[in-house]
C-alpha positions, 0 to 999 in steps of 0.5 A, a space after each residue: 485475463 488475471 483474476 483479482 481477489 482483493 483483500 487485506 494486508 493484515 496489520 504491518 509496520 511501515 519501513 519506508 515511504 517514497 513519493 515517486 513521480 506520480 506517473 503510471 504505477 509510480 505513486 506513493 510507495 510504502 515499504 512494509 517491515 514484513 510481507 503482507 498477506 498479498 491477496 492477489 499474489 503480487 511478486 513484491 509482497 513488501 511494497 504497496 503502491 497508492 496511485 496519486 489519482 486515488 480519490 482518497 490520496 491525501 487522506 491515505 497518504 496522511 494516515 500512512 505518514 502518521 503511522 510511520 512517524 508514530 510507529 503504529 501498524 497499518 492495514 491496507 485493503 489491496 486490489 490488484 498488482 501494478 506493473 512493478 508487481 506491487 499491490 495497489 492500495 484501496 484503503 488504509 486503517 491505522 491500529 492503536 
């Protein structure tokens, strides 16, 4: 069984946002401008995924969209990798 470390992405800018079909491991996909800290060593260290069933989905996706439109950096708390080897988002923080 893989060990999940979880941790921060460090502050990064958002390159693109892609709302996928909201099925298993195909949620709200956020591509960063540069590689994140990757605490769980996911193979894809540029893209993070927010599960559409996450309890704070609306809030986290809104913060991500706000950061994207305003050019602000965000920091994620990440925990584990999905089946596409993208880190899974737990929380988000926007940097002023």
